[in-house]
DRENMI-522268 format. One record per residue: residue number from 0; x, y, z of N, C-alpha, C, O, CB in turn. Coordinates in nm, 3 decimals. Glycine has a CB too. Layout:
BEGIN
+-----+---------+---------+---------+---------+---------+---------+---------+---------+---------+---------+---------+---------+---------+---------+---------+
| num |      nu |      nv |      nw |     cau |     cav |     caw |      cu |      cv |      cw |      ou |      ov |      ow |     cbu |     cbv |     cbw |
+-----+---------+---------+---------+---------+---------+---------+---------+---------+---------+---------+---------+---------+---------+---------+---------+
| NUM |       X |       Y |       Z |       X |       Y |       Z |       X |       Y |       Z |       X |       Y |       Z |       X |       Y |       Z |
...
+-----+---------+---------+---------+---------+---------+---------+---------+---------+---------+---------+---------+---------+---------+---------+---------+
# end
This chain:
BEGIN
+-----+---------+---------+---------+---------+---------+---------+---------+---------+---------+---------+---------+---------+---------+---------+---------+
| num |      nu |      nv |      nw |     cau |     cav |     caw |      cu |      cv |      cw |      ou |      ov |      ow |     cbu |     cbv |     cbw |
+-----+---------+---------+---------+---------+---------+---------+---------+---------+---------+---------+---------+---------+---------+---------+---------+
|   0 |  16.474 |  15.095 |  -3.755 |  16.487 |  15.234 |  -3.795 |  16.426 |  15.329 |  -3.692 |  16.474 |  15.440 |  -3.673 |  16.421 |  15.255 |  -3.929 |
|   1 |  16.321 |  15.283 |  -3.626 |  16.256 |  15.368 |  -3.526 |  16.350 |  15.397 |  -3.409 |  16.352 |  15.509 |  -3.358 |  16.127 |  15.301 |  -3.476 |
|   2 |  16.427 |  15.298 |  -3.368 |  16.519 |  15.317 |  -3.256 |  16.632 |  15.412 |  -3.296 |  16.669 |  15.501 |  -3.218 |  16.578 |  15.182 |  -3.209 |
|   3 |  16.686 |  15.395 |  -3.415 |  16.794 |  15.483 |  -3.462 |  16.745 |  15.627 |  -3.474 |  16.813 |  15.719 |  -3.430 |  16.849 |  15.434 |  -3.598 |
|   4 |  16.627 |  15.646 |  -3.531 |  16.571 |  15.781 |  -3.543 |  16.544 |  15.840 |  -3.406 |  16.561 |  15.960 |  -3.385 |  16.442 |  15.779 |  -3.626 |
|   5 |  16.502 |  15.756 |  -3.313 |  16.475 |  15.803 |  -3.177 |  16.603 |  15.850 |  -3.110 |  16.605 |  15.956 |  -3.047 |  16.410 |  15.692 |  -3.093 |
|   6 |  16.711 |  15.773 |  -3.124 |  16.837 |  15.808 |  -3.059 |  16.903 |  15.929 |  -3.126 |  16.955 |  16.016 |  -3.057 |  16.933 |  15.689 |  -3.063 |
|   7 |  16.899 |  15.933 |  -3.257 |  16.974 |  16.036 |  -3.331 |  16.896 |  16.167 |  -3.340 |  16.956 |  16.275 |  -3.333 |  17.007 |  15.986 |  -3.470 |
|   8 |  16.764 |  16.160 |  -3.357 |  16.686 |  16.281 |  -3.381 |  16.597 |  16.319 |  -3.263 |  16.606 |  16.430 |  -3.212 |  16.601 |  16.263 |  -3.504 |
|   9 |  16.512 |  16.228 |  -3.222 |  16.407 |  16.261 |  -3.125 |  16.462 |  16.294 |  -2.986 |  16.424 |  16.396 |  -2.928 |  16.310 |  16.148 |  -3.115 |
|  10 |  16.549 |  16.210 |  -2.933 |  16.598 |  16.233 |  -2.796 |  16.673 |  16.365 |  -2.781 |  16.646 |  16.439 |  -2.687 |  16.688 |  16.119 |  -2.754 |
|  11 |  16.766 |  16.398 |  -2.871 |  16.832 |  16.528 |  -2.858 |  16.735 |  16.646 |  -2.867 |  16.749 |  16.744 |  -2.795 |  16.939 |  16.543 |  -2.964 |
|  12 |  16.635 |  16.635 |  -2.955 |  16.536 |  16.743 |  -2.966 |  16.450 |  16.752 |  -2.840 |  16.417 |  16.862 |  -2.796 |  16.446 |  16.720 |  -3.088 |
|  13 |  16.414 |  16.639 |  -2.782 |  16.334 |  16.641 |  -2.659 |  16.414 |  16.695 |  -2.541 |  16.359 |  16.767 |  -2.457 |  16.283 |  16.500 |  -2.628 |
|  14 |  16.541 |  16.661 |  -2.534 |  16.625 |  16.715 |  -2.426 |  16.641 |  16.865 |  -2.443 |  16.637 |  16.940 |  -2.346 |  16.764 |  16.646 |  -2.424 |
|  15 |  16.660 |  16.911 |  -2.567 |  16.668 |  17.055 |  -2.593 |  16.537 |  17.124 |  -2.558 |  16.537 |  17.233 |  -2.502 |  16.704 |  17.081 |  -2.741 |
|  16 |  16.425 |  17.060 |  -2.589 |  16.295 |  17.117 |  -2.555 |  16.277 |  17.128 |  -2.404 |  16.219 |  17.224 |  -2.354 |  16.182 |  17.033 |  -2.615 |
|  17 |  16.327 |  17.028 |  -2.330 |  16.318 |  17.032 |  -2.185 |  16.403 |  17.146 |  -2.128 |  16.359 |  17.216 |  -2.036 |  16.361 |  16.898 |  -2.125 |
|  18 |  16.524 |  17.163 |  -2.181 |  16.612 |  17.270 |  -2.132 |  16.554 |  17.407 |  -2.165 |  16.554 |  17.496 |  -2.080 |  16.753 |  17.256 |  -2.194 |
|  19 |  16.504 |  17.424 |  -2.286 |  16.442 |  17.551 |  -2.324 |  16.317 |  17.575 |  -2.242 |  16.291 |  17.688 |  -2.198 |  16.408 |  17.553 |  -2.475 |
|  20 |  16.238 |  17.470 |  -2.219 |  16.118 |  17.482 |  -2.136 |  16.152 |  17.522 |  -1.994 |  16.081 |  17.602 |  -1.933 |  16.041 |  17.351 |  -2.136 |
|  21 |  16.261 |  17.466 |  -1.939 |  16.302 |  17.503 |  -1.804 |  16.342 |  17.649 |  -1.798 |  16.311 |  17.719 |  -1.701 |  16.418 |  17.414 |  -1.757 |
|  22 |  16.411 |  17.697 |  -1.901 |  16.448 |  17.838 |  -1.906 |  16.326 |  17.928 |  -1.915 |  16.317 |  18.030 |  -1.846 |  16.541 |  17.865 |  -2.024 |
|  23 |  16.232 |  17.890 |  -2.000 |  16.107 |  17.968 |  -2.010 |  16.029 |  17.966 |  -1.880 |  15.970 |  18.066 |  -1.840 |  16.020 |  17.914 |  -2.123 |
|  24 |  16.029 |  17.851 |  -1.814 |  15.959 |  17.839 |  -1.686 |  16.018 |  17.935 |  -1.582 |  15.944 |  18.001 |  -1.510 |  15.966 |  17.696 |  -1.634 |
|  25 |  16.150 |  17.942 |  -1.576 |  16.215 |  18.032 |  -1.480 |  16.187 |  18.178 |  -1.514 |  16.161 |  18.259 |  -1.425 |  16.368 |  18.006 |  -1.477 |
|  26 |  16.191 |  18.211 |  -1.642 |  16.167 |  18.349 |  -1.684 |  16.024 |  18.392 |  -1.655 |  16.000 |  18.504 |  -1.610 |  16.198 |  18.366 |  -1.832 |
|  27 |  15.928 |  18.304 |  -1.679 |  15.786 |  18.339 |  -1.661 |  15.734 |  18.308 |  -1.521 |  15.616 |  18.329 |  -1.494 |  15.702 |  18.266 |  -1.763 |
|  28 |  15.819 |  18.257 |  -1.433 |  15.775 |  18.217 |  -1.299 |  15.704 |  18.328 |  -1.220 |  15.601 |  18.299 |  -1.159 |  15.893 |  18.171 |  -1.220 |
|  29 |  15.752 |  18.452 |  -1.218 |  15.680 |  18.555 |  -1.142 |  15.537 |  18.577 |  -1.193 |  15.444 |  18.596 |  -1.114 |  15.757 |  18.685 |  -1.147 |
|  30 |  15.521 |  18.576 |  -1.324 |  15.389 |  18.598 |  -1.381 |  15.299 |  18.477 |  -1.359 |  15.179 |  18.490 |  -1.334 |  15.399 |  18.630 |  -1.530 |
|  31 |  15.358 |  18.359 |  -1.370 |  15.283 |  18.236 |  -1.347 |  15.238 |  18.227 |  -1.201 |  15.128 |  18.181 |  -1.173 |  15.367 |  18.114 |  -1.386 |
|  32 |  15.324 |  18.270 |  -1.110 |  15.289 |  18.267 |  -0.968 |  15.172 |  18.360 |  -0.938 |  15.086 |  18.328 |  -0.856 |  15.410 |  18.306 |  -0.882 |
|  33 |  15.169 |  18.474 |  -1.005 |  15.057 |  18.566 |  -0.984 |  14.926 |  18.506 |  -1.034 |  14.819 |  18.531 |  -0.978 |  15.083 |  18.701 |  -1.055 |
|  34 |  14.934 |  18.426 |  -1.140 |  14.814 |  18.363 |  -1.194 |  14.779 |  18.233 |  -1.126 |  14.669 |  18.181 |  -1.146 |  14.832 |  18.340 |  -1.340 |
|  35 |  14.870 |  18.178 |  -1.047 |  14.843 |  18.056 |  -0.973 |  14.855 |  17.929 |  -1.055 |  14.793 |  17.828 |  -1.021 |  14.708 |  18.063 |  -0.915 |
|  36 |  14.934 |  17.930 |  -1.160 |  14.946 |  17.812 |  -1.244 |  15.085 |  17.754 |  -1.250 |  15.127 |  17.704 |  -1.354 |  14.901 |  17.843 |  -1.381 |
|  37 |  15.158 |  17.759 |  -1.139 |  15.296 |  17.712 |  -1.138 |  15.304 |  17.563 |  -1.170 |  15.387 |  17.522 |  -1.251 |  15.361 |  17.740 |  -1.002 |
|  38 |  15.219 |  17.484 |  -1.110 |  15.223 |  17.339 |  -1.130 |  15.194 |  17.300 |  -1.274 |  15.266 |  17.218 |  -1.332 |  15.124 |  17.272 |  -1.039 |
|  39 |  15.090 |  17.356 |  -1.331 |  15.055 |  17.323 |  -1.469 |  15.162 |  17.369 |  -1.567 |  15.195 |  17.298 |  -1.662 |  14.921 |  17.385 |  -1.507 |
|  40 |  15.217 |  17.488 |  -1.544 |  15.320 |  17.541 |  -1.633 |  15.446 |  17.457 |  -1.625 |  15.504 |  17.424 |  -1.728 |  15.350 |  17.686 |  -1.599 |
|  41 |  15.490 |  17.423 |  -1.505 |  15.608 |  17.339 |  -1.489 |  15.590 |  17.202 |  -1.550 |  15.682 |  17.146 |  -1.610 |  15.642 |  17.325 |  -1.343 |
|  42 |  15.470 |  17.148 |  -1.535 |  15.442 |  17.017 |  -1.592 |  15.449 |  17.021 |  -1.744 |  15.506 |  16.932 |  -1.807 |  15.304 |  16.968 |  -1.546 |
|  43 |  15.391 |  17.125 |  -1.804 |  15.386 |  17.134 |  -1.950 |  15.523 |  17.167 |  -2.009 |  15.558 |  17.113 |  -2.114 |  15.286 |  17.240 |  -1.992 |
|  44 |  15.600 |  17.254 |  -1.944 |  15.726 |  17.299 |  -2.003 |  15.846 |  17.212 |  -1.968 |  15.943 |  17.207 |  -2.045 |  15.753 |  17.439 |  -1.959 |
|  45 |  15.843 |  17.143 |  -1.853 |  15.961 |  17.069 |  -1.809 |  15.933 |  16.919 |  -1.795 |  16.008 |  16.837 |  -1.848 |  16.010 |  17.125 |  -1.676 |
|  46 |  15.827 |  16.883 |  -1.726 |  15.803 |  16.742 |  -1.695 |  15.767 |  16.660 |  -1.819 |  15.823 |  16.553 |  -1.840 |  15.692 |  16.730 |  -1.593 |
|  47 |  15.676 |  16.709 |  -1.901 |  15.634 |  16.632 |  -2.019 |  15.749 |  16.607 |  -2.117 |  15.767 |  16.493 |  -2.159 |  15.523 |  16.705 |  -2.090 |
|  48 |  15.827 |  16.710 |  -2.155 |  15.942 |  16.679 |  -2.242 |  16.045 |  16.590 |  -2.173 |  16.109 |  16.508 |  -2.239 |  16.010 |  16.809 |  -2.286 |
|  49 |  16.061 |  16.604 |  -2.042 |  16.155 |  16.519 |  -1.968 |  16.112 |  16.374 |  -1.966 |  16.193 |  16.284 |  -1.984 |  16.170 |  16.568 |  -1.826 |
|  50 |  15.983 |  16.351 |  -1.945 |  15.931 |  16.214 |  -1.949 |  15.948 |  16.154 |  -2.088 |  15.986 |  16.038 |  -2.101 |  15.783 |  16.211 |  -1.909 |
|  51 |  15.920 |  16.232 |  -2.190 |  15.932 |  16.181 |  -2.327 |  16.078 |  16.151 |  -2.360 |  16.106 |  16.059 |  -2.437 |  15.875 |  16.283 |  -2.427 |
|  52 |  16.171 |  16.228 |  -2.304 |  16.313 |  16.209 |  -2.336 |  16.377 |  16.098 |  -2.254 |  16.460 |  16.023 |  -2.307 |  16.388 |  16.338 |  -2.312 |
|  53 |  16.341 |  16.084 |  -2.127 |  16.414 |  15.993 |  -2.039 |  16.337 |  15.871 |  -1.992 |  16.398 |  15.774 |  -1.948 |  16.459 |  16.067 |  -1.921 |
|  54 |  16.205 |  15.872 |  -1.999 |  16.126 |  15.760 |  -1.947 |  16.075 |  15.671 |  -2.059 |  16.055 |  15.551 |  -2.039 |  16.010 |  15.810 |  -1.864 |
|  55 |  16.052 |  15.726 |  -2.175 |  15.999 |  15.650 |  -2.288 |  16.104 |  15.553 |  -2.340 |  16.221 |  15.589 |  -2.352 |  15.952 |  15.745 |  -2.401 |
|  56 |  16.063 |  15.430 |  -2.371 |  16.158 |  15.332 |  -2.424 |  16.198 |  15.370 |  -2.567 |  16.124 |  15.442 |  -2.635 |  16.098 |  15.189 |  -2.420 |
|  57 |  16.311 |  15.322 |  -2.611 |  16.361 |  15.356 |  -2.745 |  16.269 |  15.300 |  -2.852 |  16.238 |  15.181 |  -2.853 |  16.504 |  15.302 |  -2.764 |
|  58 |  16.225 |  15.385 |  -2.942 |  16.138 |  15.345 |  -3.050 |  15.991 |  15.344 |  -3.016 |  15.908 |  15.323 |  -3.104 |  16.178 |  15.212 |  -3.096 |
|  59 |  15.956 |  15.365 |  -2.890 |  15.816 |  15.365 |  -2.847 |  15.757 |  15.505 |  -2.860 |  15.830 |  15.604 |  -2.869 |  15.803 |  15.314 |  -2.701 |
|  60 |  15.626 |  15.513 |  -2.861 |  15.560 |  15.642 |  -2.865 |  15.491 |  15.676 |  -2.735 |  15.444 |  15.789 |  -2.718 |  15.460 |  15.645 |  -2.978 |
|  61 |  15.484 |  15.581 |  -2.641 |  15.419 |  15.605 |  -2.512 |  15.524 |  15.615 |  -2.402 |  15.632 |  15.556 |  -2.413 |  15.318 |  15.492 |  -2.479 |
|  62 |  15.493 |  15.691 |  -2.296 |  15.584 |  15.704 |  -2.182 |  15.589 |  15.575 |  -2.103 |  15.492 |  15.500 |  -2.099 |  15.542 |  15.820 |  -2.092 |
|  63 |  15.703 |  15.550 |  -2.042 |  15.720 |  15.433 |  -1.956 |  15.813 |  15.332 |  -2.020 |  15.836 |  15.335 |  -2.141 |  15.585 |  15.369 |  -1.925 |
|  64 |  15.864 |  15.243 |  -1.940 |  15.952 |  15.138 |  -1.988 |  15.871 |  15.021 |  -2.038 |  15.767 |  14.987 |  -1.981 |  16.050 |  15.094 |  -1.879 |
|  65 |  15.917 |  14.959 |  -2.144 |  15.856 |  14.840 |  -2.201 |  15.711 |  14.860 |  -2.242 |  15.630 |  14.768 |  -2.228 |  15.864 |  14.728 |  -2.104 |
|  66 |  15.676 |  14.976 |  -2.291 |  15.539 |  15.002 |  -2.339 |  15.533 |  14.963 |  -2.485 |  15.608 |  15.015 |  -2.568 |  15.498 |  15.153 |  -2.320 |
|  67 |  15.445 |  14.873 |  -2.517 |  15.425 |  14.833 |  -2.656 |  15.333 |  14.931 |  -2.723 |  15.235 |  14.976 |  -2.663 |  15.369 |  14.689 |  -2.667 |
|  68 |  15.362 |  14.965 |  -2.846 |  15.275 |  15.055 |  -2.923 |  15.150 |  14.977 |  -2.963 |  15.158 |  14.864 |  -3.011 |  15.347 |  15.112 |  -3.049 |
|  69 |  15.037 |  15.039 |  -2.941 |  14.911 |  14.973 |  -2.975 |  14.851 |  15.032 |  -3.097 |  14.744 |  14.989 |  -3.141 |  14.814 |  14.981 |  -2.860 |
+-----+---------+---------+---------+---------+---------+---------+---------+---------+---------+---------+---------+---------+---------+---------+---------+
# end
């Protein structure tokens, strides 16, 4: 059930979160550049949802391939 829920619910939501985060990142980029936090903002809005959507194994809760839940 965890794999089915991951494929049907979690992955589409995480991909949508990554796309929305990328849009927010582009919109706020001038202000973020003035504050000097481009790397942290990009990591939080784009990289983290992307890792959760594309790197995490199906049904797992940790990033990476073949990660067993502890």
